[in-house]
C-alpha positions, 0 to 999 in steps of 0.5 A, spaced: 405 187 774 408 184 780 404 183 786 405 188 791 407 187 798 401 189 803 403 186 810 406 191 815 410 186 820 413 188 826 421 186 826 427 187 830 434 186 830 435 183 837 430 179 842 425 184 842 421 189 838 420 196 838 419 198 845 412 197 848 407 198 843 401 202 844 394 200 845 390 201 839 383 204 840 380 199 836 382 193 831 386 195 825 382 192 819 387 191 813 381 192 808 378 198 811 379 204 806 384 209 807 382 216 809 385 220 803 387 215 797 392 217 793 395 215 786 402 212 786 402 209 779 404 216 776 410 221 777 408 227 780 410 234 778 413 238 783 407 242 784 403 236 785 407 234 790 407 240 794 399 240 793 399 233 796 403 235 802 398 240 803 392 235 802 395 230 807 396 236 812 388 238 811 386 231 812 390 230 818 391 236 822 392 233 829 398 229 826 402 234 821 404 240 819 407 243 812 412 248 812 417 251 807 425 251 810 428 255 804 428 256 797 431 254 791 436 258 786 430 260 782 426 261 788 421 255 789 419 253 796 423 247 799 417 244 803 417 239 809 411 235 812 412 234 819 409 228 822 407 226 829 402 226 834 402 233 837 398 230 843 403 225 845 409 230 847 414 236 844 416 234 837 423 236 839 424 231 844 422 225 840 427 221 836 427 225 829 427 221 822 429 226 816 427 223 809 429 227 803 429 225 795 430 227 788 437 231 790 439 229 783 434 232 778 433 226 774 432 221 780 425 223 780 422 217 784 425 219 790 420 224 791 414 219 790 417 214 795 418 220 800 411 222 799 408 215 800 412 214 806 408 220 809 401 218 806 402 211 809 404 213 816 398 218 816 393 213 813 395 207 817 395 211 823 388 213 822 386 205 821 389 204 828 395 200 825 398 199 832 405 199 829 404 206 825 401 209 831 407 207 835 412 210 830 407 217 829 406 217 837 413 216 839 417 219 833 417 226 829 418 225 822 421 231 817 420 229 810 422 233 804 420 229 798 424 234 793 431 237 794 432 239 787 426 243 786 428 247 780 431 241 776 425 237 778 421 242 774 425 242 768 425 234 768 417 235 767 417 241 763 423 241 758 426 235 753 431 231 757 436 225 755 437 219 760 442 223 764 439 230 765 438 234 769 442 231 774 445 238 777 441 244 779 441 250 775 447 254 777 451 257 771 457 253 769 462 253 763 462 245 762 467 246 756 471 251 759 471 256 753 469 262 757 462 262 756 456 259 760 451 254 758 451 257 751 451 250 747 445 246 751 442 240 748 436 242 743 430 238 741 431 239 734 425 234 731 420 236 736 418 230 739 419 232 746 426 228 748 433 229 747 436 224 743 442 222 740 445 224 733 449 220 728 451 221 721 454 216 716 461 216 716 466 210 713 471 212 718 466 213 723 467 210 730 461 206 730 458 200 727 451 196 727 450 192 733 446 185 733 440 189 733 440 194 728 437 199 732 444 199 736 451 201 735 457 198 737 464 201 737 468 198 731 475 195 732 482 196 730 481 192 723 474 194 721 471 200 717 466 204 721 459 205 719 456 211 723 459 217 727 456 219 733 455 226 734 452 227 741 446 229 743 441 233 739 443 240 738 447 245 734 454 247 735 453 254 737 460 256 739 464 253 733 468 247 737 465 242 733 461 239 739 453 239 740 449 239 747 456 239 751 454 245 755 448 244 758 444 248 763 448 248 770 452 242 768 457 243 774 454 243 780 452 236 784 448 238 790 450 231 793 457 233 793 456 240 797 455 238 804 460 240 810 463 234 811 469 231 808 468 236 803 473 236 797 474 242 792 472 241 785 479 239 782 478 233 787 471 232 787 467 234 781 461 238 782 463 240 789 461 247 788 466 253 790 465 252 798 460 247 802 453 249 802 454 254 797 448 252 794 441 255 797 438 248 797 443 245 801 444 250 806 437 250 807 437 243 809 443 244 813 440 249 817 434 245 818 437 239 820 442 243 825 436 246 828 433 239 830 438 235 834 433 230 835 434 227 828 437 220 829 435 217 823 436 220 815 434 216 809 436 219 802 432 216 796 436 216 789 437 212 783 439 207 781 442 200 781 438 197 787 443 199 793 442 200 800 448 205 802 451 207 809 457 211 811 462 212 810 462 214 803 469 217 802 475 211 802 481 216 803 478 218 810 474 212 812 475 211 819 470 205 819 468 205 826 467 198 828 461 198 833 458 203 828 459 198 822 456 193 826 450 197 827 449 199 820 451 192 817 445 189 821 440 194 819 442 193 811 442 186 812 435 186 815 433 191 809 435 186 804 428 182 807 424 188 804 428 189 798 431 182 796 434 184 789 438 190 793 446 190 795 448 193 801 454 196 803 458 203 803 458 207 797 466 207 796 465 199 796 459 198 791 460 205 787 465 210 788 468 214 793 464 221 795 466 227 798 461 232 801 455 227 801 449 227 805 451 221 808 457 223 811 454 230 813 449 227 817 453 221 820 459 225 822 456 231 824 449 230 826 450 223 829 445 220 825 444 213 822 444 215 815 442 211 809 441 212 801 437 207 797 439 207 790 432 205 787 431 201 780 434 196 776 432 192 770 429 185 773 434 179 774 431 176 768 433 182 764 440 182 767 443 175 764 448 179 760 450 186 761 449 190 755 444 194 751 441 188 748 437 186 754 435 193 755 432 193 748 428 186 750 426 190 756 423 196 752 420 191 747 417 186 752 415 190 758 414 197 756 412 196 749 417 200 745 416 207 750 423 207 751 427 207 745 425 212 739 427 209 732 432 212 728 429 217 723 432 222 718 433 229 720 436 235 715 441 238 720 442 246 719 450 244 720 451 237 718 446 236 713 442 229 713 443 226 720 439 221 724 436 222 730 434 216 735 436 212 741 434 212 748 429 217 752 429 220 759 425 214 762 430 209 759 435 208 764 434 211 771 426 211 772 422 205 773 415 204 769 410 208 773 406 201 774 412 199 778 412 205 783 407 202 788 411 196 790 418 200 790 414 205 794 412 200 799 418 196 800 422 202 801 418 205 806 417 199 810 425 198 810 425 206 813 419 204 818 423 198 820 429 202 822 425 208 825 422 202 830 429 200 832 431 207 835 434 207 842 428 208 847 430 210 854 426 207 860 428 208 867 426 201 869 427 201 877 428 206 882 429 204 889 430 208 896 434 204 902 434 207 908 441 206 912 439 210 918 441 216 921 437 220 915 442 216 910 439 213 904 441 209 898 438 210 891 439 205 886 436 206 879 436 202 873 436 206 866 435 201 860 435 202 852 429 198 850 431 199 843 436 195 838 440 201 836 445 205 841 443 212 844 449 215 839 454 212 834 460 211 836 464 215 831 460 221 834 462 219 841 469 219 839 469 226 835 465 229 840 459 231 835 454 228 840 453 229 847 453 223 852 447 220 855 445 223 862 441 221 868 439 227 872 437 227 880 432 231 882 431 233 889 428 238 894 433 242 898 432 237 904 436 232 900 444 232 900 448 228 895 454 225 898 456 220 893 454 218 886 456 213 880 455 207 877 453 201 880 455 193 879 449 190 876 448 185 881 451 188 887 446 190 892 450 192 898 453 199 898 461 198 897 466 203 895 467 199 888 459 202 886 462 209 886 469 208 883 469 216 880 466 222 883 463 226 878 463 234 878 456 234 878 453 229 883 446 231 880 448 229 873 451 223 871 454 222 864 453 215 862 456 216 855 453 211 850 448 206 852 448 200 847 441 197 844 438 192 849 442 194 855 441 197 861 446 201 867 445 201 874 446 208 878 447 209 885 446 215 889 448 216 897 444 221 900 442 225 906 435 227 908 434 232 913 427 233 917 422 228 918 418 230 912 418 225 906 422 227 900 420 226 892 426 224 888 425 224 880 430 221 876 430 223 869 434 220 863 435 224 857 439 225 850 437 229 844 436 223 840 432 219 845 428 224 848 427 223 856 424 218 861 423 219 868 421 215 875 419 218 882 422 215 888 420 217 895 425 218 901 420 216 907 
């Protein structure tokens, strides 16, 4: 087994790290036992994931809550664990991170990576890791390990092939014969897997490959040896095909979000309308109700990709400022995930309409990423093809992925052979590799969370000008590396601007207000180039990472009593920061 990365570093995109680190109550000791051990060397059935979330909550009740945000098509709970230090402020006013996994039913390891992230944050917090404490004290985490809960249950309890069950269980007429789910694959030989069937046929389309376990397409000038019949099954509807009308085969929930959605004739699996599926509707309503969510991380498989928006080539705007930020984060991700490739879906895979990335980015103003987990290791990618996969099967997983061909008397076709790759053979890593996969992907997500915009009112001064007049000058800074909102959502109006409020008693009247030149100290007309409608609430727009802005108010105080002014910078994605200044 490969060495597992165990060191958690504090990295930064810019010149500084994640704001100002909290002081740990006692030294962090990496060798100390964790409060709640969990095993990440196996895959968790749905019920075990739900139980694990509740165990985490019971072990860390001051830092977590577990609740149901909706129900699946078959009535199962969509369970979220919320993580933050409730003693350190309102969770809704802290930057939010939303993580989900397993939206495609056979992409199961996303559930383990999401669960691991919750486990890691809580246990590292308990060990007084200052990095983890900062991320739990000052952030709110919403983690939904399994979106496609019905299909995860099917994956663990019913025979499957390497590509099923991707979709949810919504009935669908795959073969367009007017019937629904009538011809599903079947485990004819009772080995618990859906494999392939082949029959000897001199006019068949396949011939033996270099390895006799595999087959290659014959060319024009060759005789065939085998004809592939498809997945194990019986031709129930008499159309000459087996296993072609699986349960729920036409609904891809990652094509059902209400951003850049396209109908099924343009985007297969999109559903009849956006959010037609209860699981996606539940996620959309939940994230709509949490405008503090500024970072979204989806976990899929496979291919070892770090993907970011936009996902649809036809409608991609490619906002240059956002691309720079997303690309910088993706490049840093390659330090945690060195065998990955980063970029957009349409550049690295295919164009996607109605996907999660575009929804959260375009409609919620969140920095959104999808990690495609797992690929054969580089030494087994020297040449593409099943021969390399067979070597991996023989040398690494000791034959567990490939079932040798064996004879079976089919009730319709007579003697056939059944064999081939099982459901764990292409998308899911060996369970022993899970801990490293979980940790490396977790660390990348934690790094992104550490770089979020962080507001601070760094300076606030009041200069007496005589006659009861004062010049109040304030410096508002973004100590994080990321902007306070993406440029694209600023352009399309999906997210409000950063605001700075001037709170004062009735004895203080605002005469003028506006932005100030950074190094200009004398009050000049150029310091207030534009009079806002509300002089007590200045709209800054967007504050770039590692940057600041100077604001100035010209005010008049009546009476001789001192007056206290409170300056508050705020945005739904960043929370609030304030500072007081006195007018003597």
